TIRO-2110 file (N, C-alpha, C; in Angstrom, 1 decimal):
// TIRO-2110
-23.7, 11.0, 27.0, N, 1, A
-23.5, 10.4, 25.7, CA, 1, A
-24.5, 10.9, 24.6, C, 1, A
-25.8, 11.1, 25.1, N, 2, A
-26.8, 11.6, 24.2, CA, 2, A
-26.5, 13.0, 23.7, C, 2, A
-25.9, 13.8, 24.5, N, 3, A
-25.5, 15.1, 24.2, CA, 3, A
-24.5, 15.1, 23.0, C, 3, A
-23.5, 14.2, 23.0, N, 4, A
-22.6, 14.0, 22.0, CA, 4, A
-23.2, 13.6, 20.7, C, 4, A
-24.2, 12.7, 20.8, N, 5, A
-24.9, 12.3, 19.6, CA, 5, A
-25.7, 13.4, 19.0, C, 5, A
-26.4, 14.2, 19.8, N, 6, A
-27.1, 15.4, 19.3, CA, 6, A
-26.2, 16.4, 18.7, C, 6, A
-25.1, 16.7, 19.3, N, 7, A
-24.1, 17.6, 18.7, CA, 7, A
-23.6, 17.1, 17.3, C, 7, A
-23.3, 15.8, 17.3, N, 8, A
-22.9, 15.2, 16.0, CA, 8, A
-23.9, 15.3, 14.9, C, 8, A
-25.1, 15.0, 15.2, N, 9, A
-26.2, 15.0, 14.2, CA, 9, A
-26.5, 16.5, 13.8, C, 9, A
-26.8, 17.3, 14.8, N, 10, A
-27.1, 18.7, 14.5, CA, 10, A
-26.0, 19.4, 13.8, C, 10, A
-24.7, 19.2, 14.3, N, 11, A
-23.6, 19.9, 13.7, CA, 11, A
-23.4, 19.4, 12.3, C, 11, A
-23.5, 18.1, 12.0, N, 12, A
-23.4, 17.5, 10.7, CA, 12, A
-24.5, 18.1, 9.7, C, 12, A
-25.7, 18.1, 10.2, N, 13, A
-26.8, 18.7, 9.4, CA, 13, A
-26.6, 20.1, 9.0, C, 13, A
-26.2, 20.9, 10.0, N, 14, A
-26.0, 22.4, 9.8, CA, 14, A
-24.8, 22.6, 8.9, C, 14, A
-23.7, 21.9, 9.1, N, 15, A
-22.5, 22.0, 8.2, CA, 15, A
-22.9, 21.6, 6.8, C, 15, A
-23.7, 20.6, 6.6, N, 16, A
-24.1, 20.2, 5.3, CA, 16, A
-25.0, 21.3, 4.6, C, 16, A
-25.9, 21.8, 5.3, N, 17, A
-26.7, 22.9, 4.8, CA, 17, A
-25.9, 24.1, 4.4, C, 17, A
-25.0, 24.6, 5.3, N, 18, A
-24.2, 25.7, 5.0, CA, 18, A
-23.2, 25.4, 3.8, C, 18, A
-22.7, 24.2, 3.7, N, 19, A
-21.8, 23.9, 2.6, CA, 19, A
-22.6, 23.9, 1.3, C, 19, A
-23.8, 23.3, 1.3, N, 20, A
-24.6, 23.4, 0.1, CA, 20, A
-24.9, 24.8, -0.3, C, 20, A
-25.3, 25.7, 0.6, N, 21, A
-25.5, 27.1, 0.3, CA, 21, A
-24.3, 27.7, -0.3, C, 21, A
-23.1, 27.5, 0.4, N, 22, A
-21.9, 28.1, -0.1, CA, 22, A
-21.4, 27.6, -1.4, C, 22, A
-21.8, 26.4, -1.8, N, 23, A
-21.5, 25.9, -3.1, CA, 23, A
-22.2, 26.6, -4.2, C, 23, A
-23.3, 27.3, -3.9, N, 24, A
-24.1, 28.0, -4.9, CA, 24, A
-23.4, 29.3, -5.3, C, 24, A
-22.5, 29.8, -4.4, N, 25, A
-21.9, 31.1, -4.7, CA, 25, A
-20.4, 30.9, -5.1, C, 25, A
-19.8, 32.0, -5.6, N, 26, A
-18.4, 32.0, -6.0, CA, 26, A
-17.6, 32.8, -5.1, C, 26, A
-16.4, 32.6, -4.8, N, 27, A
-15.5, 31.5, -5.3, CA, 27, A
-15.8, 30.3, -4.4, C, 27, A
-15.5, 29.1, -5.0, N, 28, A
-15.8, 27.9, -4.4, CA, 28, A
-14.8, 27.7, -3.2, C, 28, A
-13.8, 28.4, -3.1, N, 29, A
-12.8, 28.2, -2.0, CA, 29, A
-13.4, 28.6, -0.6, C, 29, A
-14.5, 29.4, -0.6, N, 30, A
-15.1, 29.8, 0.6, CA, 30, A
-16.1, 28.7, 1.1, C, 30, A
-16.3, 27.7, 0.4, N, 31, A
-17.3, 26.7, 0.8, CA, 31, A
-16.9, 26.0, 2.1, C, 31, A
-15.7, 25.6, 2.3, N, 32, A
-15.3, 25.0, 3.6, CA, 32, A
-15.3, 26.0, 4.7, C, 32, A
-14.9, 27.2, 4.5, N, 33, A
-14.9, 28.2, 5.6, CA, 33, A
-16.3, 28.5, 6.0, C, 33, A
-17.1, 28.8, 5.0, N, 34, A
-18.5, 29.2, 5.2, CA, 34, A
-19.3, 28.0, 5.8, C, 34, A
-18.9, 26.8, 5.5, N, 35, A
-19.6, 25.6, 6.0, CA, 35, A
-19.3, 25.3, 7.4, C, 35, A
-18.1, 25.5, 7.8, N, 36, A
-17.6, 25.1, 9.1, CA, 36, A
-18.0, 26.0, 10.3, C, 36, A
-17.4, 27.2, 10.3, N, 37, A
-17.5, 28.1, 11.4, CA, 37, A
-19.0, 28.5, 11.8, C, 37, A
-19.8, 29.0, 10.9, N, 38, A
-21.1, 29.4, 11.3, CA, 38, A
-22.0, 28.3, 11.7, C, 38, A
-21.8, 27.1, 11.1, N, 39, A
-22.7, 26.0, 11.4, CA, 39, A
-22.4, 25.4, 12.8, C, 39, A
-21.1, 25.4, 13.1, N, 40, A
-20.7, 24.9, 14.4, CA, 40, A
-21.2, 25.8, 15.5, C, 40, A
-21.0, 27.1, 15.3, N, 41, A
-21.5, 28.1, 16.2, CA, 41, A
-23.0, 28.0, 16.4, C, 41, A
-23.8, 27.9, 15.4, N, 42, A
-25.2, 27.8, 15.5, CA, 42, A
-25.6, 26.5, 16.2, C, 42, A
-25.0, 25.4, 15.9, N, 43, A
-25.3, 24.2, 16.6, CA, 43, A
-25.0, 24.3, 18.1, C, 43, A
-23.8, 24.9, 18.4, N, 44, A
-23.5, 25.1, 19.8, CA, 44, A
-24.4, 26.0, 20.6, C, 44, A
-24.8, 27.1, 19.9, N, 45, A
-25.8, 28.0, 20.5, CA, 45, A
-27.2, 27.3, 20.7, C, 45, A
-27.6, 26.5, 19.8, N, 46, A
-28.8, 25.8, 19.9, CA, 46, A
-28.9, 24.9, 21.1, C, 46, A
-27.8, 24.1, 21.2, N, 47, A
-27.7, 23.2, 22.4, CA, 47, A
-27.6, 23.9, 23.7, C, 47, A
-26.9, 25.1, 23.7, N, 48, A
-26.7, 25.9, 24.9, CA, 48, A
-28.1, 26.4, 25.3, C, 48, A
-28.9, 26.9, 24.4, N, 49, A
-30.2, 27.4, 24.7, CA, 49, A
-31.0, 26.3, 25.4, C, 49, A
-31.0, 25.1, 24.8, N, 50, A
-31.8, 24.0, 25.4, CA, 50, A
-31.3, 23.5, 26.8, C, 50, A
-30.0, 23.5, 27.0, N, 51, A
-29.4, 23.0, 28.2, CA, 51, A
-29.3, 24.1, 29.3, C, 51, A
-28.9, 25.3, 28.9, N, 52, A
-28.5, 26.3, 29.9, CA, 52, A
-29.5, 27.5, 29.9, C, 52, A
-30.3, 27.7, 28.9, N, 53, A
-31.2, 28.8, 28.9, CA, 53, A
-30.7, 29.9, 28.0, C, 53, A
-31.7, 30.8, 27.7, N, 54, A
-31.4, 31.9, 26.8, CA, 54, A
-30.4, 32.9, 27.3, C, 54, A
-30.4, 33.2, 28.6, N, 55, A
-29.4, 34.2, 29.1, CA, 55, A
-28.0, 33.7, 28.9, C, 55, A
-27.8, 32.5, 29.3, N, 56, A
-26.4, 31.9, 29.1, CA, 56, A
-26.0, 31.8, 27.7, C, 56, A
-26.9, 31.5, 26.8, N, 57, A
-26.6, 31.4, 25.4, CA, 57, A
-26.3, 32.8, 24.8, C, 57, A
-27.0, 33.8, 25.4, N, 58, A
-26.7, 35.2, 24.9, CA, 58, A
-25.3, 35.6, 25.3, C, 58, A
-24.8, 35.2, 26.5, N, 59, A
-23.4, 35.5, 26.9, CA, 59, A
-22.5, 34.8, 25.9, C, 59, A
-22.8, 33.5, 25.6, N, 60, A
-21.9, 32.7, 24.7, CA, 60, A
-21.9, 33.4, 23.3, C, 60, A
-23.0, 33.9, 22.8, N, 61, A
-23.1, 34.5, 21.5, CA, 61, A
-22.2, 35.8, 21.5, C, 61, A
-22.3, 36.5, 22.6, N, 62, A
-21.5, 37.7, 22.7, CA, 62, A
-20.0, 37.4, 22.7, C, 62, A
-19.7, 36.3, 23.3, N, 63, A
-18.3, 35.8, 23.4, CA, 63, A
-17.8, 35.4, 22.0, C, 63, A
-18.7, 34.8, 21.2, N, 64, A
-18.3, 34.4, 19.8, CA, 64, A
-18.1, 35.6, 19.0, C, 64, A
-18.9, 36.6, 19.1, N, 65, A
-18.8, 37.9, 18.3, CA, 65, A
-17.5, 38.6, 18.7, C, 65, A
-17.2, 38.7, 20.0, N, 66, A
-16.0, 39.3, 20.4, CA, 66, A
-14.8, 38.6, 19.8, C, 66, A
-14.8, 37.3, 19.9, N, 67, A
-13.7, 36.5, 19.4, CA, 67, A
-13.5, 36.6, 17.9, C, 67, A
-14.6, 36.7, 17.2, N, 68, A
-14.6, 36.9, 15.7, CA, 68, A
-14.0, 38.2, 15.3, C, 68, A
-14.4, 39.3, 16.1, N, 69, A
-13.8, 40.6, 15.8, CA, 69, A
-12.3, 40.6, 16.1, C, 69, A
-11.9, 40.0, 17.2, N, 70, A
-10.5, 40.0, 17.5, CA, 70, A
-9.7, 39.1, 16.5, C, 70, A
-10.4, 38.1, 16.0, N, 71, A
-9.7, 37.3, 15.0, CA, 71, A
-9.5, 38.0, 13.7, C, 71, A
-10.5, 38.8, 13.3, N, 72, A
-10.4, 39.7, 12.1, CA, 72, A
-9.3, 40.7, 12.2, C, 72, A
-9.2, 41.3, 13.4, N, 73, A
-8.1, 42.2, 13.6, CA, 73, A
-6.7, 41.5, 13.5, C, 73, A
-6.6, 40.3, 14.2, N, 74, A
-5.4, 39.5, 14.2, CA, 74, A
-5.0, 39.1, 12.7, C, 74, A
-6.0, 38.6, 12.0, N, 75, A
-5.7, 38.2, 10.6, CA, 75, A
-5.3, 39.3, 9.7, C, 75, A
-6.0, 40.5, 9.8, N, 76, A
-5.6, 41.6, 9.0, CA, 76, A
-4.2, 42.1, 9.3, C, 76, A
-3.9, 42.1, 10.6, N, 77, A
-2.5, 42.6, 11.0, CA, 77, A
-1.5, 41.6, 10.6, C, 77, A
-1.7, 40.3, 10.8, N, 78, A
-0.7, 39.3, 10.4, CA, 78, A
-0.5, 39.4, 8.9, C, 78, A
-1.6, 39.5, 8.1, N, 79, A
-1.5, 39.6, 6.7, CA, 79, A
-0.7, 40.8, 6.2, C, 79, A
-1.0, 41.9, 6.9, N, 80, A
-0.3, 43.2, 6.5, CA, 80, A
1.2, 43.0, 6.8, C, 80, A
1.6, 42.5, 8.0, N, 81, A
3.0, 42.4, 8.3, CA, 81, A
3.7, 41.4, 7.4, C, 81, A
3.1, 40.3, 7.1, N, 82, A
3.7, 39.3, 6.3, CA, 82, A
3.9, 39.8, 4.8, C, 82, A
2.9, 40.4, 4.3, N, 83, A
3.0, 40.9, 2.9, CA, 83, A
3.8, 42.2, 2.7, C, 83, A
3.7, 43.1, 3.7, N, 84, A
4.4, 44.3, 3.6, CA, 84, A
5.9, 44.2, 3.9, C, 84, A
6.2, 43.5, 5.0, N, 85, A
7.6, 43.5, 5.5, CA, 85, A
8.3, 42.2, 5.2, C, 85, A
7.6, 41.2, 4.7, N, 86, A
8.2, 39.9, 4.4, CA, 86, A
8.9, 39.3, 5.7, C, 86, A
8.3, 39.4, 6.8, N, 87, A
8.8, 38.8, 8.0, CA, 87, A
8.5, 37.3, 8.0, C, 87, A
9.2, 36.5, 8.8, N, 88, A
8.9, 35.1, 8.9, CA, 88, A
7.5, 34.9, 9.6, C, 88, A
6.8, 33.9, 9.1, N, 89, A
5.4, 33.7, 9.5, CA, 89, A
5.3, 33.2, 11.0, C, 89, A
6.2, 32.3, 11.4, N, 90, A
6.0, 31.8, 12.8, CA, 90, A
6.1, 32.9, 13.9, C, 90, A
7.2, 33.7, 13.9, N, 91, A
7.2, 34.7, 14.9, CA, 91, A
6.1, 35.7, 14.9, C, 91, A
5.7, 36.1, 13.7, N, 92, A
4.7, 37.1, 13.5, CA, 92, A
3.3, 36.6, 14.1, C, 92, A
3.0, 35.3, 13.7, N, 93, A
1.7, 34.8, 14.1, CA, 93, A
1.7, 34.5, 15.6, C, 93, A
2.8, 34.1, 16.2, N, 94, A
2.9, 33.9, 17.6, CA, 94, A
2.8, 35.2, 18.4, C, 94, A
3.6, 36.2, 18.0, N, 95, A
3.6, 37.5, 18.7, CA, 95, A
2.2, 38.2, 18.6, C, 95, A
1.6, 38.1, 17.4, N, 96, A
0.3, 38.7, 17.2, CA, 96, A
-0.8, 38.0, 17.9, C, 96, A
-0.6, 36.8, 18.5, N, 97, A
-1.6, 36.2, 19.4, CA, 97, A
-1.9, 37.1, 20.6, C, 97, A
-0.8, 37.8, 21.0, N, 98, A
-1.0, 38.8, 22.1, CA, 98, A
-2.0, 39.9, 21.7, C, 98, A
-1.9, 40.3, 20.4, N, 99, A
-2.8, 41.3, 19.9, CA, 99, A
-4.3, 40.8, 19.9, C, 99, A
-4.4, 39.5, 19.5, N, 100, A
-5.8, 38.9, 19.5, CA, 100, A
-6.3, 38.9, 21.0, C, 100, A
-5.5, 38.4, 21.9, N, 101, A
-5.9, 38.4, 23.3, CA, 101, A
-6.2, 39.7, 23.8, C, 101, A
-5.4, 40.8, 23.5, N, 102, A
-5.7, 42.1, 23.9, CA, 102, A
-7.0, 42.7, 23.4, C, 102, A
-7.2, 42.5, 22.1, N, 103, A
-8.5, 43.0, 21.5, CA, 103, A
-9.7, 42.2, 22.1, C, 103, A
-9.6, 40.9, 22.2, N, 104, A
-10.7, 40.1, 22.7, CA, 104, A
-11.0, 40.5, 24.2, C, 104, A
-9.9, 40.7, 25.0, N, 105, A
-10.1, 41.1, 26.4, CA, 105, A
-10.7, 42.5, 26.5, C, 105, A
-10.2, 43.4, 25.7, N, 106, A
-10.6, 44.8, 25.7, CA, 106, A
-12.1, 44.9, 25.3, C, 106, A
-12.5, 44.2, 24.2, N, 107, A
-13.9, 44.2, 23.8, CA, 107, A
-14.8, 43.6, 24.8, C, 107, A
-14.4, 42.5, 25.4, N, 108, A
-15.2, 41.8, 26.5, CA, 108, A
-15.4, 42.8, 27.7, C, 108, A
-14.3, 43.4, 28.0, N, 109, A
-14.4, 44.4, 29.2, CA, 109, A
-15.4, 45.5, 28.8, C, 109, A
-15.3, 46.0, 27.6, N, 110, A
-16.2, 47.1, 27.2, CA, 110, A
-17.6, 46.7, 27.2, C, 110, A
-17.9, 45.4, 26.7, N, 111, A
-19.2, 44.9, 26.6, CA, 111, A
-19.9, 44.6, 27.9, C, 111, A
-19.0, 44.2, 28.9, N, 112, A
-19.6, 43.8, 30.2, CA, 112, A
-19.6, 44.9, 31.2, C, 112, A
-18.9, 46.0, 30.9, N, 113, A
-18.9, 47.1, 31.9, CA, 113, A
-20.2, 47.9, 31.9, C, 113, A
END
């Protein structure tokens, strides 16, 4: 139970700090995006270091980086297909999840080999 409280407090504080920083920059639409993802990742990594140690946290951090790169490839590909060819969004996004999985798995294999 105390772990949940710590996650709530640390996550909330870090989200608030990142949201405040993002409000200082333009465009304002990035405030929510900038406030959520990095702050949750940092809070999770901080708790992981405390509970599991630095080595385990390093593996988790690498996993986050690999997932983010795969997500960028996924988002760019989906955007291109939807804007260029005017396909329906649902089939494109679902099929391209295989691309995300392939990129993430491939990068993880390369990083751990």
